[in-house]
BAFI-3210 file (N, C-alpha, C; in Angstrom, 3 decimals, decimal comma, padded with zeros to 6 digits):
// residues 242
n [1|2|3|4|5|6|7|8|9|10|11|12|13|14|15|16|17|18|19|20|21|22|23|24|25|26|27|28|29|30|31|32|33|34|35|36|37|38|39|40|41|42|43|44|45|46|47|48|49|50|51|52|53|54|55|56|57|58|59|60|61|62|63|64|65|66|67|68|69|70|71|72|73|74|75|76|77|78|79|80|81|82|83|84|85|86|87|88|89|90|91|92|93|94|95|96|97|98|99|100|101|102|103|104|105|106|107|108|109|110|111|112|113|114|115|116|117|118|119|120|121|122|123|124|125|126|127|128|129|130|131|132|133|134|135|136|137|138|139|140|141|142|143|144|145|146|147|148|149|150|151|152|153|154|155|156|157|158|159|160|161|162|163|164|165|166|167|168|169|170|171|172|173|174|175|176|177|178|179|180|181|182|183|184|185|186|187|188|189|190|191|192|193|194|195|196|197|198|199|200|201|202|203|204|205|206|207|208|209|210|211|212|213|214|215|216|217|218|219|220|221|222|223|224|225|226|227|228|229|230|231|232|233|234|235|236|237|238|239|240|241|242]
n.u [014,212|016,055|018,318|020,800|020,891|021,066|023,563|025,276|024,887|025,998|028,719|029,231|028,814|030,998|033,235|032,897|033,153|035,456|038,083|037,638|036,766|038,991|040,739|040,096|041,016|043,035|042,039|043,412|045,411|047,503|050,877|051,642|051,484|049,712|051,419|050,526|047,566|044,029|043,649|045,948|048,069|046,000|044,097|045,348|045,247|044,252|042,970|041,013|039,417|038,726|037,195|035,074|033,858|033,150|031,453|029,474|028,489|027,569|025,481|023,413|022,534|020,316|018,076|017,803|015,522|013,656|012,449|012,387|014,267|017,377|019,635|018,652|018,540|021,112|022,938|021,526|019,390|020,349|020,688|018,072|016,544|017,661|016,785|014,017|013,859|014,935|013,029|010,806|011,689|012,199|009,741|008,579|009,048|011,080|011,293|012,756|015,377|015,674|016,656|018,284|019,313|019,857|021,851|023,898|024,330|025,193|027,535|029,168|029,231|030,554|033,004|033,980|034,158|035,980|038,286|038,763|038,603|040,434|039,742|037,003|036,842|037,909|035,970|033,801|034,748|034,803|032,068|030,829|032,009|031,143|028,358|028,239|029,107|027,088|024,878|025,319|024,969|026,843|027,551|026,096|023,566|020,399|021,419|021,716|023,429|025,833|026,231|026,582|028,990|030,714|030,552|031,638|034,238|035,263|035,002|036,741|039,131|039,390|039,603|042,053|043,759|043,493|044,636|047,251|048,067|048,241|046,016|044,556|042,069|040,975|038,991|036,693|034,245|033,160|032,743|030,804|028,727|028,188|027,375|024,943|023,561|023,402|021,664|019,306|018,856|018,498|016,121|014,421|013,988|012,157|008,724|007,568|009,066|010,901|011,239|013,118|013,796|013,366|013,042|010,722|007,604|007,118|007,388|009,756|008,885|008,952|007,438|004,352|004,132|006,415|008,312|010,668|009,654|010,086|012,009|010,873|010,767|012,214|014,127|015,558|016,270|017,179|018,210|020,035|022,060|023,054|024,103|026,116|027,846|028,574|030,079|032,299|033,311|033,995|035,933|037,932|038,500|039,437|041,651|043,252|046,281|047,003]
n.v [-012,517|-009,992|-007,341|-007,323|-009,889|-011,444|-010,563|-011,477|-014,255|-014,648|-014,075|-016,125|-018,378|-018,157|-018,261|-020,793|-022,465|-021,746|-023,104|-025,466|-024,347|-022,835|-024,790|-025,572|-025,884|-023,324|-021,197|-019,949|-017,343|-016,456|-016,714|-016,804|-018,551|-019,708|-020,912|-022,663|-024,150|-024,549|-023,251|-023,624|-023,564|-022,609|-019,940|-016,632|-014,786|-012,180|-012,588|-014,391|-012,811|-010,753|-012,214|-012,942|-010,460|-009,667|-011,742|-011,364|-008,867|-009,599|-011,207|-009,508|-008,898|-010,328|-008,956|-006,745|-006,657|-005,418|-002,381|-001,131|-002,307|-002,729|-002,684|-001,282|001,264|001,985|003,457|005,774|007,509|006,140|003,328|002,909|003,387|001,404|-000,789|-000,614|-001,199|-003,814|-005,067|-004,956|-006,469|-008,916|-009,724|-008,877|-008,837|-011,378|-013,054|-013,845|-013,149|-014,489|-017,165|-020,274|-020,047|-017,300|-016,931|-018,593|-017,393|-014,811|-015,509|-016,670|-014,462|-012,528|-013,815|-013,873|-011,090|-010,267|-011,565|-010,600|-007,814|-005,766|-003,281|-003,508|-005,617|-004,363|-002,416|-004,049|-005,159|-002,877|-002,154|-004,451|-004,586|-002,132|-002,583|-004,659|-003,363|-001,467|-003,124|-004,337|-002,259|-000,171|003,112|006,384|006,681|007,827|009,740|010,106|011,201|011,443|008,758|007,704|008,929|007,837|005,175|005,292|006,186|004,089|001,920|002,683|002,735|000,021|-001,157|-000,075|-001,243|-003,942|-003,833|-003,138|-005,440|-007,210|-008,788|-011,506|-012,182|-014,402|-016,025|-014,542|-014,826|-017,151|-016,296|-014,288|-015,654|-017,567|-015,893|-014,865|-017,279|-017,997|-016,044|-016,784|-019,311|-018,501|-016,947|-018,946|-020,124|-018,552|-017,497|-017,056|-018,193|-019,163|-019,014|-021,227|-022,781|-021,231|-020,653|-022,089|-022,061|-022,976|-022,602|-022,879|-023,660|-023,848|-026,549|-026,733|-024,133|-023,116|-021,305|-018,558|-015,408|-012,457|-009,871|-010,041|-010,885|-013,317|-013,335|-010,927|-011,008|-013,553|-015,056|-013,216|-012,689|-015,333|-015,781|-013,856|-014,829|-017,183|-016,218|-015,040|-017,336|-018,938|-017,336|-017,498|-020,262|-020,508|-018,808|-019,064|-020,552|-024,078]
n.w [-004,815|-002,980|-004,069|-002,621|-001,591|-003,909|-004,872|-002,850|-003,043|-005,528|-005,034|-003,211|-004,825|-006,607|-004,834|-003,811|-006,024|-007,347|-007,242|-008,792|-011,214|-011,945|-012,636|-015,148|-018,617|-020,091|-018,596|-016,635|-016,410|-014,915|-013,769|-011,253|-008,337|-005,421|-002,641|-000,702|000,754|-000,126|-002,532|-003,939|-006,757|-008,325|-008,471|-007,864|-004,725|-005,286|-007,744|-006,978|-005,255|-007,019|-008,837|-007,159|-006,639|-009,250|-009,994|-008,099|-008,920|-011,468|-010,751|-010,521|-013,029|-014,375|-013,404|-014,954|-016,369|-014,850|-014,184|-011,690|-010,134|-008,269|-010,001|-012,191|-011,247|-010,797|-012,513|-013,074|-015,456|-017,698|-017,165|-016,365|-018,690|-020,324|-018,890|-019,248|-021,964|-022,042|-020,445|-022,115|-024,340|-023,096|-022,309|-019,933|-016,296|-014,844|-017,067|-020,066|-019,177|-016,831|-017,025|-017,990|-020,545|-020,842|-018,894|-019,883|-022,386|-021,616|-020,312|-022,373|-024,085|-022,512|-022,179|-024,796|-025,310|-023,314|-024,106|-026,595|-026,853|-024,996|-023,777|-023,605|-021,822|-019,529|-019,071|-018,443|-016,035|-014,364|-014,401|-013,280|-010,721|-009,709|-009,683|-007,811|-005,447|-005,203|-004,821|-002,334|-000,683|-000,333|000,419|001,141|003,395|002,370|000,667|-002,511|-004,485|-003,063|-002,443|-004,986|-005,700|-003,797|-004,580|-007,182|-006,600|-004,942|-006,697|-008,782|-007,341|-006,575|-009,087|-009,963|-008,096|-008,788|-011,343|-010,665|-009,449|-011,470|-012,258|-013,918|-016,425|-017,692|-016,863|-016,902|-018,373|-017,231|-014,578|-014,889|-016,206|-014,220|-012,125|-013,154|-013,317|-010,603|-009,728|-011,077|-009,917|-007,270|-007,467|-008,212|-005,844|-004,631|-004,071|-006,565|-008,624|-011,682|-015,315|-016,171|-018,361|-020,561|-024,075|-023,437|-021,749|-019,167|-015,620|-012,995|-009,807|-006,308|-004,499|-002,561|-001,691|-000,385|-001,013|-000,757|000,452|-001,099|000,297|002,813|006,370|006,709|004,641|005,148|007,866|008,479|006,213|004,954|007,020|007,232|004,663|004,682|006,665|005,397|003,234|004,543|005,781|003,540|002,324|004,247|004,186|001,555|001,425|003,680|004,734|004,804]
ca.u [015,206|016,503|019,603|021,959|020,891|021,593|025,000|025,982|024,886|026,975|030,042|029,336|028,975|032,377|034,170|032,720|033,500|036,662|039,165|037,277|036,722|040,349|041,472|039,726|042,086|043,134|041,316|044,277|046,459|048,579|051,963|051,928|050,646|049,769|052,259|049,818|046,133|043,153|043,764|047,282|048,173|044,755|044,042|045,987|044,235|043,623|042,056|039,882|038,562|038,189|036,133|033,925|033,183|032,559|030,333|028,425|027,875|026,843|024,247|022,381|022,176|018,980|017,034|017,692|014,158|012,789|012,844|012,474|015,283|018,605|020,511|018,072|018,743|022,532|023,578|020,544|018,510|020,919|020,290|016,609|016,073|018,067|015,906|012,709|014,000|015,091|011,728|009,936|012,212|012,127|008,357|008,252|009,969|011,247|011,055|013,937|016,626|015,715|016,696|019,604|019,776|020,431|023,107|024,896|024,620|026,005|028,853|029,926|029,435|031,601|034,267|034,435|034,531|037,175|039,448|038,905|038,784|040,869|038,997|035,694|037,059|038,076|034,662|033,018|035,247|034,328|030,616|030,459|032,410|030,219|027,070|028,381|029,144|025,740|023,948|025,514|024,612|027,932|027,147|025,656|022,112|019,599|022,128|021,967|024,620|026,979|026,406|027,133|030,392|031,435|030,606|032,592|035,572|035,681|035,142|037,985|040,243|039,502|040,105|043,479|044,454|043,539|045,621|048,592|048,377|048,255|044,946|044,169|040,612|040,578|037,807|035,633|032,976|032,624|032,272|029,568|027,701|027,846|026,601|023,578|022,957|023,075|020,453|018,174|018,625|017,942|014,728|013,643|013,686|011,124|007,363|007,116|009,806|011,498|011,146|014,528|013,994|012,946|011,726|009,552|006,893|006,962|008,170|010,149|008,415|009,015|006,097|003,736|004,222|007,471|009,297|011,002|008,924|011,095|012,008|010,218|011,669|013,126|015,258|016,359|016,725|017,781|019,008|021,151|023,183|023,619|024,917|027,300|028,739|029,082|031,136|033,474|033,856|034,618|037,162|038,928|038,882|040,174|042,879|044,101|047,174|046,741]
ca.v [-012,091|-008,613|-007,183|-007,718|-011,355|-011,952|-010,281|-012,367|-015,624|-014,663|-014,191|-017,468|-019,326|-018,088|-018,728|-022,236|-023,225|-021,211|-024,071|-026,339|-023,549|-022,419|-025,940|-025,802|-025,469|-021,986|-020,209|-019,343|-016,602|-016,054|-017,658|-016,681|-019,497|-019,756|-022,054|-023,601|-023,917|-025,192|-022,569|-023,843|-023,719|-022,238|-018,498|-015,829|-014,166|-011,044|-013,120|-014,972|-011,721|-010,099|-013,069|-012,867|-009,182|-009,675|-012,679|-010,701|-007,879|-010,294|-011,769|-008,478|-008,666|-010,750|-007,998|-005,647|-006,664|-004,823|-000,976|-000,659|-003,076|-002,013|-002,492|-000,279|002,583|002,151|004,511|006,789|007,336|005,212|001,956|002,838|003,238|000,065|-001,734|-000,571|-001,909|-005,240|-005,517|-005,158|-007,588|-010,162|-010,095|-008,579|-009,288|-012,832|-013,710|-014,367|-012,946|-015,399|-018,498|-020,841|-019,535|-015,980|-017,092|-019,150|-016,372|-013,761|-016,077|-016,755|-013,110|-011,887|-014,490|-013,379|-009,685|-010,141|-012,108|-009,970|-006,375|-005,443|-002,165|-004,050|-006,382|-003,432|-001,810|-005,064|-005,244|-001,694|-002,232|-005,517|-004,181|-001,074|-003,211|-005,415|-002,405|-000,887|-004,133|-004,616|-001,079|000,772|004,474|007,251|006,552|009,005|010,690|009,393|011,729|011,047|007,316|007,490|009,341|006,816|003,984|005,534|006,233|002,749|001,087|003,081|002,289|-001,430|-001,457|000,259|-002,277|-005,155|-003,607|-003,144|-006,823|-008,002|-009,778|-012,024|-012,318|-015,471|-016,644|-013,538|-015,361|-018,079|-015,541|-013,585|-016,678|-018,150|-014,907|-014,887|-018,550|-017,933|-015,225|-017,607|-020,319|-017,813|-016,582|-020,187|-020,459|-017,647|-017,989|-016,869|-019,066|-018,620|-019,856|-021,596|-023,405|-020,321|-020,088|-022,829|-021,200|-023,549|-021,955|-023,721|-023,102|-024,827|-027,061|-026,489|-022,712|-022,919|-020,369|-017,360|-014,188|-011,427|-008,688|-010,265|-011,074|-014,453|-012,948|-009,849|-011,285|-014,884|-015,429|-012,282|-012,999|-016,644|-015,593|-013,095|-015,761|-018,122|-015,531|-014,943|-018,691|-019,385|-016,578|-018,090|-021,577|-020,377|-018,023|-019,426|-021,684|-025,293]
ca.w [-003,838|-003,072|-004,727|-001,809|-001,492|-005,170|-004,937|-001,936|-003,580|-006,613|-004,428|-002,634|-005,919|-007,100|-003,813|-003,637|-007,226|-007,978|-007,503|-009,910|-012,437|-012,298|-013,157|-016,541|-019,540|-020,655|-017,822|-015,635|-017,105|-014,021|-013,504|-009,821|-007,629|-003,964|-002,302|000,168|000,862|-001,096|-003,808|-004,489|-008,213|-009,002|-008,654|-006,827|-003,860|-005,970|-008,755|-006,253|-004,779|-008,211|-009,341|-006,254|-006,873|-010,592|-009,957|-007,318|-009,794|-012,539|-010,182|-010,627|-014,431|-014,800|-013,014|-015,922|-016,903|-013,835|-014,093|-010,307|-009,428|-007,903|-011,155|-013,073|-010,642|-010,487|-013,295|-013,409|-016,617|-018,686|-016,832|-016,317|-020,064|-020,756|-018,213|-019,917|-023,241|-021,737|-019,953|-023,275|-025,131|-022,320|-022,022|-018,549|-015,258|-014,714|-018,340|-020,740|-018,445|-015,676|-017,625|-018,259|-021,839|-020,622|-018,150|-020,801|-023,378|-020,997|-020,045|-023,616|-024,585|-021,705|-022,478|-026,102|-025,181|-022,482|-024,800|-027,901|-026,702|-023,625|-023,206|-023,255|-020,592|-018,420|-018,812|-017,734|-014,663|-013,643|-014,243|-012,354|-009,369|-009,305|-009,370|-006,563|-004,348|-005,104|-004,318|-000,908|000,092|-000,092|000,104|002,223|003,509|002,084|-000,193|-003,759|-005,143|-002,261|-002,602|-006,326|-005,682|-003,038|-005,425|-008,270|-006,028|-004,524|-007,890|-009,447|-006,508|-006,677|-010,429|-009,987|-007,318|-009,611|-012,402|-010,074|-009,074|-012,714|-012,247|-015,224|-016,526|-018,614|-016,265|-016,855|-018,851|-016,235|-013,420|-015,232|-016,417|-012,921|-011,384|-013,689|-012,937|-009,182|-009,627|-011,503|-008,877|-006,112|-007,699|-008,246|-004,455|-004,142|-004,282|-007,936|-009,518|-012,911|-016,522|-016,364|-019,673|-021,623|-024,398|-022,948|-020,813|-017,828|-014,577|-011,867|-008,541|-005,221|-004,166|-001,243|-001,352|000,614|-001,546|000,025|000,118|-001,313|001,141|004,097|007,508|006,564|003,795|005,720|009,234|008,586|005,036|004,740|007,923|006,889|003,469|005,082|007,365|004,394|002,476|005,410|005,943|002,296|002,156|005,161|003,677|000,301|001,533|004,825|004,454|005,596]
c.u [015,575|017,922|020,784|022,045|021,464|023,108|025,784|025,989|025,846|028,385|030,263|029,549|030,401|033,349|034,077|033,287|034,828|037,757|038,875|037,283|038,124|041,160|041,137|040,808|041,932|042,426|042,173|045,456|047,688|049,625|052,367|050,963|050,777|050,502|051,555|048,341|045,355|043,296|045,125|047,209|046,867|044,754|044,827|044,894|043,510|042,626|040,827|038,901|037,945|037,034|034,890|033,147|032,475|031,350|029,167|027,717|027,046|025,541|023,117|021,818|020,776|017,867|017,036|016,298|013,160|013,195|012,948|013,559|016,525|019,461|019,986|018,281|020,229|023,178|022,551|019,704|019,023|020,471|018,771|016,046|016,433|017,150|014,526|012,748|014,094|013,770|010,783|010,387|012,000|010,709|007,964|009,280|009,911|010,792|012,364|015,200|016,763|015,696|018,130|020,180|020,435|021,780|024,215|025,307|025,493|027,418|029,715|030,217|030,547|032,959|034,844|034,921|035,845|038,427|039,697|039,235|039,164|040,083|037,583|035,761|037,146|036,761|033,767|033,448|034,695|032,824|030,216|030,840|031,481|028,862|027,129|028,368|027,771|024,790|024,093|025,366|025,734|027,477|026,758|024,134|021,390|020,254|022,531|023,238|025,878|027,279|027,032|028,615|031,249|031,620|031,655|034,021|036,090|035,901|036,446|039,194|040,477|040,069|041,611|044,288|044,576|044,562|047,034|049,035|048,371|047,219|044,618|042,675|040,179|039,296|036,591|034,272|032,339|032,050|030,936|028,431|027,236|027,020|025,148|022,853|022,562|021,838|019,217|017,836|017,997|016,480|013,832|013,245|012,619|009,747|006,887|007,857|010,318|011,274|012,541|014,803|013,464|013,709|010,519|008,908|006,810|007,890|008,521|009,739|008,493|007,603|005,619|003,908|005,276|008,541|009,487|010,174|009,922|010,921|011,365|011,247|012,655|014,349|016,157|016,973|017,440|018,725|020,218|022,312|023,853|024,532|026,206|028,326|029,369|030,218|032,421|034,135|034,569|035,911|038,273|039,436|039,764|041,550|043,797|044,995|046,823|047,974]
c.v [-010,627|-008,551|-007,657|-009,228|-011,974|-011,753|-011,231|-013,801|-015,745|-014,831|-015,584|-018,518|-019,351|-018,665|-020,238|-023,022|-022,804|-022,246|-024,972|-025,569|-023,167|-023,560|-026,226|-025,255|-024,026|-020,909|-019,539|-018,674|-016,376|-017,139|-017,620|-017,575|-019,335|-021,033|-023,075|-023,251|-024,590|-024,562|-022,753|-024,177|-023,398|-020,745|-017,799|-015,250|-013,008|-011,522|-013,747|-013,882|-010,965|-010,909|-013,006|-011,579|-009,163|-010,598|-012,082|-009,649|-008,511|-010,896|-010,750|-008,374|-009,150|-009,774|-006,733|-005,590|-006,015|-003,362|-000,434|-001,374|-002,232|-001,708|-001,405|001,134|002,922|003,317|005,488|006,481|006,313|003,786|001,816|002,630|001,865|-000,989|-001,772|-001,343|-003,411|-005,821|-005,816|-006,367|-008,919|-010,594|-009,873|-009,128|-010,805|-013,560|-014,270|-014,261|-013,860|-016,848|-018,972|-020,264|-018,169|-016,088|-017,607|-018,109|-015,258|-014,261|-016,130|-015,367|-012,390|-012,504|-013,984|-011,939|-009,530|-010,604|-011,469|-008,484|-006,045|-004,304|-002,605|-004,859|-005,452|-002,748|-002,782|-005,173|-004,090|-001,770|-003,277|-005,180|-003,096|-001,624|-003,961|-004,472|-001,777|-001,879|-004,362|-003,366|-000,129|002,173|005,242|007,186|007,880|010,034|009,977|009,875|011,326|009,570|006,994|007,839|008,349|005,559|004,138|005,521|004,873|001,830|001,392|002,594|000,794|-001,826|-001,190|-000,789|-003,557|-005,013|-003,695|-004,555|-007,767|-009,128|-010,190|-012,296|-013,372|-016,152|-015,716|-014,097|-016,315|-017,335|-014,868|-014,578|-017,297|-017,179|-014,869|-016,162|-018,558|-017,085|-016,052|-018,648|-019,677|-017,464|-017,811|-020,615|-019,539|-018,180|-017,885|-017,739|-018,372|-019,574|-020,326|-022,183|-022,538|-020,642|-020,939|-022,033|-021,706|-022,856|-022,965|-023,014|-024,196|-025,283|-026,566|-025,052|-022,415|-021,944|-019,153|-016,182|-013,030|-010,237|-008,857|-010,636|-012,210|-014,060|-011,931|-010,204|-012,624|-015,165|-014,524|-012,538|-014,332|-016,521|-014,833|-013,985|-016,737|-017,492|-015,449|-016,310|-019,187|-018,618|-017,137|-019,416|-021,450|-019,739|-018,415|-020,610|-022,864|-026,180]
c.w [-004,053|-003,651|-003,904|-001,641|-002,753|-005,252|-004,042|-002,438|-004,757|-006,080|-003,854|-003,718|-006,439|-006,091|-003,614|-004,810|-007,863|-008,215|-008,698|-011,227|-012,902|-012,892|-014,619|-017,473|-019,993|-019,851|-016,764|-016,324|-016,228|-013,860|-012,036|-009,056|-006,117|-003,580|-001,429|000,206|-000,246|-002,484|-004,467|-005,972|-008,933|-009,298|-007,555|-005,928|-004,541|-007,015|-008,113|-005,836|-005,958|-008,779|-008,480|-006,477|-008,224|-010,638|-009,169|-008,160|-010,888|-012,043|-010,173|-012,042|-014,829|-014,433|-013,864|-016,533|-015,950|-013,611|-012,669|-009,505|-009,166|-009,123|-012,077|-012,543|-010,470|-011,218|-013,868|-014,634|-017,627|-018,395|-016,739|-017,715|-020,606|-020,148|-018,859|-021,233|-023,002|-021,254|-021,106|-024,101|-024,419|-022,018|-020,578|-017,573|-015,096|-015,967|-018,876|-019,889|-017,228|-016,157|-017,777|-019,549|-021,672|-019,916|-019,060|-021,841|-022,833|-020,722|-021,287|-024,190|-023,839|-021,984|-023,799|-025,996|-024,426|-023,206|-026,164|-027,795|-025,257|-022,992|-022,805|-021,974|-019,393|-018,065|-018,049|-016,278|-013,832|-013,391|-013,220|-010,914|-008,851|-008,917|-008,046|-005,366|-004,124|-004,440|-002,823|-000,044|000,420|-000,494|001,344|002,303|003,250|001,186|-001,479|-004,440|-004,389|-002,397|-003,947|-006,359|-004,911|-003,873|-006,516|-007,738|-005,626|-005,720|-008,618|-008,664|-006,608|-008,038|-010,529|-009,219|-008,131|-010,728|-011,846|-009,693|-010,271|-012,698|-013,675|-015,255|-017,538|-018,144|-016,269|-017,262|-017,857|-015,041|-013,718|-015,497|-015,115|-012,086|-011,839|-013,273|-011,461|-008,942|-009,971|-010,442|-007,648|-006,292|-007,847|-006,834|-003,854|-004,540|-005,728|-008,947|-010,761|-014,089|-016,935|-017,742|-020,805|-022,920|-024,039|-021,821|-019,393|-016,833|-013,491|-010,585|-007,486|-004,844|-002,801|-000,747|-000,270|000,130|-000,657|-000,461|000,081|-000,383|002,501|005,160|007,325|005,748|004,479|007,075|009,384|007,425|004,851|005,702|007,603|005,667|003,802|005,767|006,374|003,584|003,287|005,569|004,704|002,012|003,030|004,625|002,440|000,483|002,662|004,457|005,344|005,568]
res [m|m|g|h|s|h|a|m|t|g|a|i|g|w|l|a|l|a|p|a|l|a|a|l|p|l|l|n|e|s|s|r|f|i|e|s|g|i|m|a|t|a|l|t|p|a|e|l|i|a|g|a|l|i|c|a|g|a|a|m|l|p|d|l|d|h|p|s|a|t|i|a|q|t|f|g|p|v|t|w|l|l|s|k|i|v|n|w|v|a|g|g|h|r|g|m|t|h|s|f|a|f|a|i|g|m|g|f|g|a|h|w|l|a|n|t|y|p|i|g|r|d|i|l|v|v|l|m|v|g|l|a|l|r|a|i|g|i|g|i|p|g|n|k|l|g|s|a|m|v|n|v|g|l|t|a|g|i|y|v|v|f|r|s|l|d|v|g|y|a|w|m|g|l|a|i|g|l|g|c|l|m|h|v|i|g|d|c|m|t|e|k|g|c|p|v|l|w|p|l|g|a|r|f|v|l|p|w|k|i|g|i|k|t|g|k|k|f|e|t|k|v|l|a|p|v|l|s|v|a|i|v|g|l|l|f|v|r|l|a|p|i]
***
């Protein structure tokens, strides 16, 4: 799948599962509850949206093993070099990083970092939001520097808004783990599949060659609009009072 598809599936995964995840013990730091709606006594609207953005950004992380992927180009030579290293460690594209083990490891690692080092948590928030904005194409067409400046400005603004709303991040690890998992599931739906049970070598591939062809008309003309509608619908369901 392409970067924007992964980001949107990450957001959809969070918006669909947020009520159940927020009900888990010790994952809701906020004492401010929504008085009505499906999200009642779960997450505040700001926390719901923050989780969707972070999960969308995290859905880009498995492609760190691909030096030509969107995430590898996001922060210039730094992410490109990191991608080359991850590619070598992971054994190439769609290797270790496209597995359940990677998603679980990233989730636990993010949870530990977010609950141990506040500055590390804040850096993760900024990085994930920046990745999400990059993936969905926020920027100036044909202008890399201008796009980078727009991304930085919007990311900083969003972070400041989250700080002003006292967004809690006890759920950070779940959002990042879920984002990685949504990426793996998405790539399992493509024609090449993924080694979901890594380090075992077997790859999960859909039968009868019915997998999605990355970047082709079905993904860009059909799947992308469907995912966009799903995000809007889930936001309405989660935030609209009933």
